[in-house]
N, C-alpha and C positions, 0 to 999 in steps of 0.2 A: 719484766722486769724494770727493776726503776734505773730512772737520769739521773743522773748527775745534774749539781745544782745550778745555777743560772752561776754563782762568782766560779765558775771555771769554765766559762764558756771563752773567753780571753785566748788563758792557755792552754786551753782545747785544739780552740782553732787555730792560734801562730802553729802550735804543732802539729795540727794536720795541716792544712796548706801548702807547712812548707816541706815538710815528709816526702807529701807529692811531688811538691815544683821540683825539689831537687832529685830526688828518683829521679826524671824525665830529663831534664836538662842534664846532671850530670852523664845518664846512660847518651843520651843526645852526642856529649863532648866526648864523651870515650871513647863512643863507636868510633866518629870521625876522624881522629888520633889514632886509632892503633887496626881499625878494621875490626870487623863480627871475630872473634874466635878463646879461646878457652883463657887464655889471659887478660880479654879484653872482659868477662864481665868477672875478674877475681880483680881486675883493676877500677871497675865501675862501681864495685861495691866499697871498696876502701873510700875511694872518692865520695862515695854517695854520704859514709857516715861521715865523712868529714865536714864535708857541705851542710850536711842537718844542724852535727852539731856547731858551726856558725849563723844557719839562717832562722833553727830554731826561737832564739834569746833573741836574735835581729829584728825579726817580725813581731815580738813581743812586743818589743818596745816602742816598734817605726808603725805599728796597725792604728794605734790612735792620730800618733801626727797626720799621716795619709789620709785617715777619714777624713778630719775637721781639712784639710786642703780639698776632698774629692766637694764635700759639702759649700765649699767657699764658690765651686766654679761651676757647679751644680744647679738648677733650678728645680727646685722641687715642688 
């Protein structure tokens, strides 16, 4: 199987990281509000898609800034 070109690293990293983080965080937040039932799962999926649509592009643009700040405060 061939791999993607390195030029896709930034968007794939942003999409993948935001995908899993929003999935988990929206699930926990929805569960805390509604408890565990059928409506919770439906509401979770709705909340997750909305949060991922916001988080993925945000991570794409914010990640380089965060990386520079981290490099300034971490001794390599």
